[in-house]
Structure formats: structure tokens, C-alpha cells
KEKE-3310 file (N, C-alpha, C; in steps of 0.2 Angstrom, whole numbers, plus 5000, padded with zeros to 4 digits):
npx = (5093:5078:5060:5048:5037:5029:5011:5002:4983:4976:4981:4974:4961:4946:4951:4950:4946:4946:4949:4948:4948:4948:4954:4970:4979:4986:4996:5002:5006:5017:5025:5022:5029:5043:5046:5047:5059:5071:5073:5077:5066:5062:5053:5037:5018:5007:4993:4983:4970:4967:4961:4966:4981:4992:4994:4992:5005:5016:5015:5020:5034:5041:5051:5058:5076:5080:5077:5075:5064:5057:5045:5031:5017:5000:4990:4974:4957:4949:4938:4934:4929:4935:4953:4958:4966:4961:4961:4973:4978:4972:4978:4991:4990:4985:4998:5008:4998:5002:5017:5016:5009:5014:5029:5039:5050:5053:5043:5047:5042:5027:5013:4998:4983:4973:4974:4964:4960:4972:4969:4958:4951:4964:4972:4985:4990:4990:4999:5012:5012:5015:5031:5036:5034:5046:5057:5059:5063:5056:5050:5055:5052:5040:5023:5009:4996:4987:4978:4973:4978:4977:4980:4992:4998:4992:4997:5010:5012:5009:5016:5031:5036:5043:5039:5027:5011:5002:4990:4993:4992:4993:4979:4975:4981:4983:4991:5002:5001:4997:5009:5011:5019:5030:5033:5033:5046:5053:5054:5061:5054:5052:5044:5031:5021:5003:4988:4994:4986:4973:4967:4967:4959:4964:4970:4960:4953:4943:4931:4922:4923:4914:4898:4894:4908:4905:4908:4921:4926:4933:4945:4949:4949:4960:4972:4974:4976:4984:4995:4997:5000:5015:5021:5018:5011:4998:5001:5012:5011:5004:5012:5024:5025:5024:5035:5043:5041:5052:5048:5045:5047:5044:5035:5021:5013:5002:5000:4991:4995:5010:5016:5007:5018:5032:5026:5024:5038:5044:5039:5042:5055:5049:5049:5048:5039:5034:5027:5022:5010:5002:4990:4979:4977:4960:4951:4940:4936:4926:4929:4942:4946:4942:4933:4925:4918:4904:4901)
npy = (5016:5017:5024:5023:5010:4999:5001:4989:4986:4991:4985:4974:4975:4987:5002:5015:5029:5041:5037:5038:5027:5017:4996:4992:4994:4976:4982:4991:4993:4984:4993:5002:4996:4994:5008:5009:5001:5004:5015:5014:5010:4995:4989:4978:4979:4969:4957:4944:4944:4955:4953:4948:4953:4946:4936:4946:4954:4943:4938:4949:4949:4939:4947:4954:4951:4943:4945:4957:4964:4968:4958:4960:4950:4946:4938:4928:4935:4928:4927:4920:4914:4906:4898:4886:4870:4870:4882:4888:4877:4883:4896:4890:4886:4899:4903:4897:4899:4910:4912:4905:4910:4922:4919:4916:4911:4915:4925:4943:4948:4944:4948:4946:4948:4956:4962:4956:4944:4939:4937:4932:4912:4903:4910:4911:4903:4906:4914:4908:4900:4909:4911:4900:4900:4912:4905:4890:4899:4904:4917:4931:4943:4943:4951:4962:4970:4984:4994:5003:5010:5003:4991:4989:4990:4977:4971:4972:4966:4954:4946:4945:4952:4960:4968:4980:4987:5003:5014:5031:5048:5067:5071:5060:5057:5050:5039:5046:5055:5049:5043:5028:5027:5029:5020:5007:5008:5010:4994:4989:4987:4988:5001:5000:5014:5016:5023:5034:5045:5044:5036:5045:5053:5068:5072:5074:5087:5098:5102:5092:5083:5070:5078:5072:5070:5084:5089:5086:5094:5108:5103:5099:5106:5117:5109:5110:5121:5125:5119:5126:5138:5134:5132:5121:5106:5097:5082:5081:5089:5079:5068:5072:5076:5061:5055:5062:5057:5052:5041:5033:5018:5013:5016:5014:5016:5020:5017:5021:5023:5026:5040:5044:5038:5043:5056:5055:5050:5062:5070:5063:5068:5084:5091:5093:5102:5093:5097:5109:5104:5097:5106:5099:5088:5077:5071:5060:5042:5038:5045:5046:5032:5022:5011:5015:5025:5032:5032)
npz = (4982:4978:4985:4980:4979:4967:4967:4961:4960:4951:4938:4938:4942:4943:4954:4964:4967:4961:4949:4930:4921:4921:4922:4920:4905:4895:4887:4894:4907:4904:4897:4910:4917:4910:4911:4926:4928:4922:4930:4943:4950:4962:4966:4968:4971:4977:4975:4978:4980:4970:4958:4943:4944:4947:4938:4926:4931:4931:4917:4911:4919:4913:4901:4910:4915:4930:4947:4944:4948:4965:4972:4983:4993:4995:5008:5008:5010:5027:5033:5042:5060:5067:5065:5056:5050:5038:5034:5036:5024:5014:5014:5010:4997:4991:4990:4984:4972:4970:4967:4955:4947:4945:4939:4950:4960:4973:4986:4990:5002:5012:5017:5028:5025:5030:5042:5057:5056:5060:5074:5079:5085:5088:5078:5075:5070:5057:5057:5062:5048:5039:5045:5043:5027:5027:5034:5025:5015:5005:5007:5009:5019:5033:5037:5043:5034:5042:5047:5060:5074:5085:5081:5078:5089:5095:5089:5087:5102:5102:5090:5082:5066:5053:5042:5040:5031:5032:5031:5028:5026:5021:5023:5031:5047:5060:5066:5065:5075:5085:5091:5085:5076:5075:5089:5081:5074:5085:5088:5076:5065:5048:5038:5028:5018:5013:5002:5002:4993:4998:4991:4980:4981:4984:4973:4965:4955:4964:4963:4957:4966:4977:4984:4996:5006:5011:5023:5027:5017:5017:5023:5011:5002:5009:5008:4995:4994:5000:4995:4982:4991:4994:4980:4973:4965:4970:4968:4971:4986:4992:4991:4992:5007:5016:5011:5018:5031:5041:5047:5041:5028:5014:5000:4996:4976:4965:4948:4932:4918:4909:4911:4923:4932:4929:4933:4949:4948:4947:4957:4967:4973:4977:4992:5010:5022:5038:5047:5042:5038:5048:5049:5041:5047:5048:5059:5060:5056:5044:5035:5032:5030:5018:5015:5023:5015:5008:4990)
capx = (5088:5070:5057:5044:5035:5023:5005:4995:4978:4974:4983:4969:4955:4945:4953:4953:4939:4950:4951:4944:4954:4948:4958:4979:4978:4992:5005:5004:5008:5023:5027:5024:5035:5050:5050:5048:5065:5075:5073:5076:5058:5064:5046:5029:5015:5000:4989:4979:4964:4967:4959:4971:4987:4997:4993:4997:5010:5017:5017:5027:5041:5044:5054:5064:5082:5077:5078:5075:5059:5054:5039:5025:5008:4996:4985:4969:4954:4947:4931:4931:4929:4941:4957:4958:4970:4958:4960:4983:4979:4973:4987:4997:4990:4986:5006:5008:4998:5004:5024:5014:5007:5022:5031:5046:5053:5052:5040:5052:5037:5018:5009:4994:4978:4966:4973:4958:4961:4978:4966:4951:4952:4969:4975:4992:4991:4993:5008:5016:5011:5022:5037:5038:5038:5053:5059:5062:5066:5050:5048:5060:5051:5033:5021:5005:4993:4984:4972:4974:4983:4975:4982:4996:4996:4991:5002:5017:5013:5009:5020:5038:5035:5049:5037:5019:5008:4998:4986:4994:4993:4992:4973:4974:4986:4982:4996:5008:5002:4998:5015:5012:5025:5040:5032:5035:5054:5057:5055:5063:5048:5050:5035:5028:5014:5000:4984:4996:4983:4969:4964:4964:4954:4969:4972:4954:4947:4940:4925:4923:4923:4907:4898:4895:4914:4906:4909:4927:4928:4937:4953:4951:4951:4964:4977:4975:4979:4994:5000:4996:5005:5021:5019:5020:5003:4992:5004:5021:5010:5003:5019:5031:5021:5025:5043:5045:5041:5058:5048:5042:5055:5045:5028:5016:5009:4997:4996:4988:5000:5019:5015:5006:5022:5034:5025:5025:5043:5045:5036:5049:5057:5048:5055:5039:5041:5028:5021:5017:5002:4998:4984:4976:4972:4957:4949:4935:4937:4922:4931:4949:4945:4940:4930:4918:4915:4900:4900)
capy = (5013:5020:5023:5021:5003:5002:4997:4986:4983:4993:4982:4968:4976:4995:5003:5021:5034:5048:5033:5038:5022:5008:4991:4997:4988:4976:4984:4999:4988:4981:5000:5006:4991:4995:5012:5010:4997:5009:5025:5013:5006:4988:4987:4979:4978:4965:4956:4939:4947:4961:4953:4944:4956:4943:4935:4950:4955:4937:4938:4954:4950:4938:4950:4956:4947:4937:4948:4965:4967:4961:4957:4958:4948:4945:4931:4928:4935:4922:4926:4913:4914:4901:4897:4879:4866:4870:4891:4886:4876:4889:4903:4889:4885:4903:4908:4893:4899:4917:4909:4901:4918:4927:4916:4917:4905:4919:4934:4949:4946:4943:4950:4944:4953:4958:4957:4952:4939:4933:4937:4924:4908:4899:4915:4912:4897:4910:4918:4902:4896:4914:4910:4891:4899:4914:4898:4891:4904:4907:4924:4935:4948:4942:4955:4961:4975:4986:5002:5007:5010:4997:4984:4990:4988:4972:4967:4972:4963:4947:4943:4948:4952:4962:4974:4983:4990:5006:5021:5038:5051:5072:5071:5053:5058:5046:5038:5049:5059:5044:5038:5023:5026:5028:5014:5003:5011:5005:4988:4990:4986:4992:5004:5002:5019:5016:5026:5042:5051:5042:5034:5050:5061:5073:5074:5076:5094:5101:5101:5086:5078:5070:5083:5067:5073:5092:5088:5089:5099:5113:5103:5096:5115:5122:5105:5113:5130:5124:5116:5133:5141:5131:5130:5113:5102:5093:5076:5082:5089:5071:5061:5074:5075:5054:5055:5066:5056:5049:5033:5027:5015:5011:5020:5013:5021:5018:5022:5018:5024:5031:5045:5047:5035:5050:5063:5050:5053:5070:5074:5062:5075:5088:5094:5096:5103:5089:5104:5112:5100:5098:5109:5098:5080:5075:5063:5055:5035:5038:5050:5045:5024:5020:5006:5019:5029:5030:5035)
capz = (4982:4978:4990:4979:4979:4963:4968:4953:4961:4943:4933:4941:4941:4943:4957:4965:4966:4956:4940:4926:4913:4922:4925:4916:4898:4897:4884:4895:4913:4901:4896:4915:4920:4906:4913:4930:4930:4919:4934:4948:4953:4961:4969:4967:4979:4974:4980:4975:4977:4966:4953:4936:4943:4948:4932:4923:4930:4927:4909:4911:4922:4906:4898:4913:4919:4936:4952:4943:4955:4972:4973:4990:4992:5001:5009:5005:5019:5031:5035:5050:5068:5068:5060:5056:5046:5031:5032:5034:5019:5009:5014:5009:4992:4989:4994:4979:4966:4967:4965:4950:4941:4945:4938:4956:4966:4981:4985:4994:5005:5009:5021:5032:5020:5035:5049:5063:5057:5068:5083:5081:5087:5083:5072:5078:5063:5050:5057:5059:5043:5037:5048:5039:5023:5029:5034:5019:5010:4998:5010:5013:5024:5034:5041:5041:5034:5046:5046:5066:5080:5089:5076:5079:5098:5095:5080:5091:5108:5100:5085:5079:5060:5046:5042:5041:5027:5034:5028:5030:5021:5022:5031:5038:5053:5065:5065:5067:5081:5092:5089:5085:5068:5081:5091:5075:5072:5090:5086:5069:5062:5041:5039:5020:5019:5007:5003:5002:4989:4998:4983:4973:4984:4987:4966:4961:4957:4970:4960:4957:4971:4979:4991:5001:5007:5012:5031:5025:5011:5020:5023:5005:4998:5012:5005:4988:4994:5006:4987:4979:4992:4992:4972:4972:4962:4973:4971:4974:4992:4995:4989:4999:5015:5017:5010:5022:5037:5043:5051:5032:5023:5007:5000:4989:4975:4958:4942:4924:4912:4911:4912:4929:4935:4928:4936:4955:4949:4947:4965:4976:4974:4982:5001:5012:5031:5038:5050:5038:5035:5055:5051:5037:5048:5050:5064:5059:5051:5041:5029:5029:5027:5010:5015:5027:5011:5003:4987)
cpx = (5079:5063:5053:5043:5028:5017:5003:4990:4975:4975:4979:4964:4953:4946:4952:4946:4942:4950:4948:4946:4950:4953:4965:4975:4985:4999:5004:5006:5013:5028:5030:5032:5044:5053:5052:5057:5069:5075:5074:5072:5060:5060:5042:5025:5009:4997:4985:4971:4964:4968:4964:4977:4990:4999:4995:5004:5017:5021:5022:5035:5044:5051:5059:5069:5079:5080:5079:5069:5057:5047:5035:5020:5006:4994:4979:4964:4948:4940:4928:4935:4936:4945:4959:4961:4966:4960:4970:4983:4979:4978:4991:4996:4988:4994:5006:5008:5000:5012:5021:5012:5010:5025:5040:5044:5052:5048:5045:5048:5030:5016:5001:4988:4973:4971:4970:4961:4967:4974:4962:4954:4958:4971:4983:4994:4996:4999:5012:5018:5017:5029:5039:5039:5044:5057:5063:5062:5061:5051:5053:5057:5045:5031:5015:5002:4988:4981:4973:4980:4984:4977:4987:4999:4996:4995:5008:5019:5012:5014:5024:5038:5038:5047:5029:5017:5004:4995:4990:4995:4991:4983:4972:4980:4989:4989:5004:5008:5001:5004:5016:5019:5033:5036:5037:5041:5057:5058:5058:5058:5048:5040:5035:5023:5010:4993:4986:4992:4975:4965:4961:4961:4958:4970:4968:4952:4944:4932:4919:4924:4917:4904:4895:4902:4912:4910:4920:4930:4934:4943:4954:4952:4959:4970:4977:4980:4984:5000:5002:5001:5012:5025:5022:5012:5004:4997:5009:5019:5010:5011:5026:5030:5025:5032:5047:5045:5048:5055:5047:5048:5053:5039:5027:5013:5008:4999:4994:4991:5007:5017:5015:5013:5032:5030:5026:5036:5048:5042:5040:5051:5056:5050:5048:5041:5034:5025:5021:5008:5000:4990:4978:4971:4967:4955:4947:4936:4932:4926:4939:4948:4941:4936:4923:4914:4907:4898:4901)
cpy = (5018:5017:5021:5016:5005:4998:4994:4983:4983:4988:4974:4970:4984:4996:5013:5025:5038:5041:5033:5034:5018:5005:4994:4988:4983:4978:4990:4996:4988:4990:5004:5001:4994:5004:5013:5004:5001:5017:5021:5011:5001:4984:4985:4977:4976:4962:4948:4940:4953:4960:4949:4950:4954:4938:4941:4952:4948:4935:4943:4954:4943:4941:4954:4951:4945:4942:4958:4968:4961:4965:4955:4958:4948:4938:4933:4932:4930:4918:4920:4914:4911:4900:4887:4877:4869:4879:4892:4883:4880:4894:4900:4889:4890:4905:4902:4895:4905:4918:4908:4908:4921:4927:4918:4913:4910:4926:4937:4952:4946:4944:4947:4949:4959:4952:4957:4947:4934:4934:4934:4919:4905:4904:4914:4906:4901:4914:4911:4899:4902:4913:4904:4895:4904:4909:4892:4891:4903:4914:4926:4940:4944:4946:4956:4968:4978:4995:5005:5005:5004:4990:4984:4988:4980:4965:4962:4967:4955:4942:4948:4948:4959:4970:4974:4989:4996:5011:5026:5045:5058:5072:5066:5054:5055:5044:5041:5052:5055:5041:5032:5021:5027:5022:5005:5002:5007:5000:4986:4987:4991:4994:5005:5007:5015:5024:5033:5047:5050:5041:5039:5055:5066:5075:5074:5082:5095:5100:5096:5077:5080:5074:5080:5068:5078:5091:5090:5092:5106:5112:5100:5103:5117:5117:5109:5121:5131:5124:5123:5136:5137:5128:5127:5112:5099:5087:5076:5086:5084:5066:5065:5074:5065:5053:5054:5064:5050:5040:5030:5025:5014:5015:5018:5015:5017:5020:5019:5017:5026:5036:5050:5042:5042:5054:5060:5054:5059:5074:5071:5065:5081:5089:5098:5096:5101:5092:5108:5108:5096:5099:5105:5090:5083:5065:5058:5050:5037:5041:5050:5038:5024:5015:5010:5022:5027:5032:5031)
cpz = (4984:4981:4988:4979:4970:4966:4959:4955:4953:4937:4934:4939:4943:4950:4960:4963:4962:4950:4937:4921:4917:4923:4916:4910:4899:4896:4889:4903:4911:4900:4904:4918:4921:4911:4921:4934:4926:4925:4942:4951:4956:4962:4968:4971:4974:4977:4977:4974:4972:4958:4948:4938:4943:4941:4924:4924:4929:4923:4905:4912:4918:4905:4901:4915:4928:4941:4949:4943:4958:4973:4979:4987:4997:5003:5008:5011:5019:5030:5038:5055:5070:5064:5060:5051:5038:5030:5030:5028:5012:5008:5011:5000:4989:4987:4984:4972:4963:4964:4957:4946:4943:4941:4940:4957:4972:4981:4993:5002:5007:5018:5022:5030:5027:5042:5056:5059:5062:5075:5082:5082:5082:5078:5072:5071:5058:5051:5058:5052:5041:5037:5045:5033:5022:5030:5031:5012:5003:5001:5011:5021:5025:5036:5037:5038:5040:5046:5054:5071:5085:5087:5077:5083:5098:5091:5085:5097:5106:5095:5085:5069:5058:5047:5041:5037:5030:5030:5031:5023:5023:5028:5034:5042:5059:5069:5068:5074:5087:5095:5089:5075:5073:5086:5086:5074:5079:5091:5081:5063:5052:5039:5031:5021:5011:5007:5004:4998:4992:4993:4979:4974:4982:4980:4961:4961:4962:4967:4957:4961:4976:4984:4996:5009:5011:5020:5033:5021:5013:5023:5015:5001:5003:5009:4999:4988:4998:4999:4985:4983:4993:4985:4971:4969:4968:4973:4971:4983:4996:4996:4993:5004:5019:5016:5013:5031:5040:5045:5046:5027:5017:5005:4992:4986:4967:4954:4936:4921:4914:4912:4918:4933:4933:4931:4945:4953:4950:4955:4971:4977:4978:4989:5002:5018:5034:5040:5049:5038:5042:5053:5046:5042:5051:5053:5064:5052:5044:5033:5027:5033:5020:5010:5020:5021:5009:4997:4981)
residu = (MET:LYS:LYS:LEU:VAL:LEU:GLY:THR:ALA:GLN:PHE:GLY:MET:PHE:TYR:GLY:ILE:SER:ASN:GLN:GLU:GLY:LYS:THR:HIS:PHE:GLU:GLU:VAL:ALA:LYS:ILE:LEU:SER:TYR:ALA:HIS:GLU:HIS:GLY:VAL:ASP:SER:LEU:ASP:THR:ALA:SER:LEU:TYR:GLY:ASP:SER:GLU:ILE:VAL:LEU:GLY:ARG:VAL:LEU:LYS:GLN:PHE:SER:LYS:ASN:SER:PHE:HIS:VAL:ILE:SER:LYS:THR:PRO:HIS:PHE:ASN:SER:ASN:VAL:ILE:ALA:SER:ALA:GLU:VAL:SER:LEU:LEU:ARG:ALA:THR:PHE:ASP:LYS:SER:LEU:SER:HIS:LEU:GLY:VAL:SER:GLN:LEU:ASP:GLY:LEU:LEU:ILE:HIS:ALA:CYS:ASP:ASP:LEU:PHE:VAL:GLU:ASN:GLY:PHE:LYS:LEU:TYR:ARG:GLU:LEU:GLU:LEU:LEU:ARG:ASP:GLN:GLY:LYS:VAL:ARG:LYS:ILE:GLY:VAL:SER:ILE:TYR:SER:SER:GLN:GLN:ILE:SER:ASP:VAL:LEU:ASP:GLU:PHE:SER:VAL:ASP:PHE:VAL:GLN:LEU:PRO:ILE:ASN:ALA:LEU:ASP:GLN:ARG:LEU:ILE:GLU:ASP:GLY:SER:LEU:ASP:ARG:LEU:LYS:GLU:LYS:ASN:VAL:GLU:VAL:HIS:ALA:ARG:SER:VAL:PHE:LEU:GLN:GLY:LEU:LEU:LEU:MET:PRO:VAL:LYS:ASN:ILE:SER:PRO:TRP:PHE:ALA:PRO:ILE:MET:PRO:MET:ILE:LYS:ARG:PHE:HIS:ALA:LEU:ALA:GLN:GLU:MET:GLU:LEU:SER:PRO:LEU:GLN:LEU:ALA:LEU:GLY:PHE:VAL:ASN:ALA:LEU:GLU:GLN:VAL:ASP:ARG:VAL:VAL:VAL:GLY:VAL:ASN:ASN:VAL:ALA:GLN:LEU:HIS:GLU:MET:LEU:GLU:ALA:GLU:SER:ALA:LEU:ILE:ASN:VAL:ALA:GLN:CYS:GLN:GLU:LEU:SER:VAL:GLN:ASP:PRO:LYS:PHE:THR:ASN:PRO:GLY:ASN:TRP:GLN:VAL)
# end
């Protein structure tokens, strides 16, 4: 089984700071999925909030035999201080629409897209609905998309999840350093890593990076220098770093074309000593969380 999971946000909308191509055309999506299938990539990560990504995927998946791909999706954002029957109904209706758009009868996984939705008043009702979907055989695994160690602690204290999706990359090593990854594995929770290229920032030529990132530019330059020292491309170093983490089960990556997927699969074999990258760690969430970027 390949460790890579194909992220599909850019199939439904413009996504990523380094994305110069915009939304991926349907014909290219079909080529990407064919190439992925041929090379052992069997999992797709999508969401109802990714524009028309699920609709596009559904049109392409018709070309493949059943179970060629395992699909993971996410709940909507609820933006409510209280979870009531309306929010639970929205979760179920959005899920049913996802199945319809994707043309499948079961999802491999369903994630609570915004972890904090679980911790508003009656937030546990959302989790119960996920459990019900799993019990009904409509979802194989249920989990949460998280951003911080505090959220990991809160989730593990209150719920029994099958998997989590979390951000980790050569600059954002918080969840390694504070033991969060180890705690997840102690609880037998499957870990899916995302943001492994920090939305493409790690792959951009340094000269093209916004001056807003000046405070962490020394770390970015050191990342590129380290790649050269190791005789690796930035892509190989970034992907190899996350692949080398024994606590990480799957790695979510997004591509805009077949050439990029080919590069990802080639880079997946890069052998990295994680300890060599410890010096790259950035502590300020202003820069490690793209939601905080002012660019």
C-alpha cells in the first residue's frame, strides 16, 4: 500500500500559495487518477467545502471499477455556538450529497472538518452522528481534522476516533516535539499528515516568496541549503521528512497535473534522517498555520 493519499482541493477550487495553474481541468484530473491507479495510489482526500471537487471526482470515478479508490471526505463547518437537530441534519444531508456526488455507497473515512465544532454546546451530537454512519456501514472510519496539540488532547480525552488528519512539515514540527504524535499512536489512532509542503511554500523559489515571510526566511533558506547538502530536491526533502516519521500512517499531497504526481511518487523513496531536520523547526503559528498568513 502506498503511503500517499491524493488531496483533491485543487480539483474543485484555486488552492495553495504556490499554485500558478488555478483549478485543475477535468481532463487533467482524469489523467491524474489514471496515473495514480496505475502506480498504487488508492486513496483520495476531498471535502464538501472544496468547491465542486466531489462532483468532478464522481464523474472521473465512473471510469474505474468499484473500490479502485478509497475516498475520505469531511463535514461542513457549522459556525454555531450550539449543536442542535438542524446541525445534525445538515451533517447527514451533506454526507448523503457527498455520496451522491461521488457515486459511491460508502466512504472510507469521514472527518469533522472543524475540530472546535465538537466542543461547543452539544457538540458531542456530531460525533454520535458519525458513529451512527459507521454503525450503518456508510463510513469505515471516523475522525477529526485538527490543528494543534490542545485539540488532540481534547479529542482523545472525550472521543474514540479511528484517525486524525493534522499538519506537519519540516518547518512545523510542533506535534513531534510536544509528543502529540506519540500519544496518538499509543491510542492506536491512525495519523494522516497534511500540509507537508506548507501549501507549497517549501517548494517555491526563495526569490518568489513574499517579504511577509521575512522573519522565517533564514529557516526557509536553510531548508533549501539542507536539500542541496543532501543532494535532494526541496520536494524530496519535504516529502521524505514526513514519510520518515514512523508515527505517520498516510501522507496527503495535492497535485495539479500528472507530472507533479510523477515527481511525488519519485520523491517518496527519498531516505531522510529526521534528526537532520530538527534545526528547521519554526515555533510561531503565525507562519506555520496558513490560516494566519497575510499574503
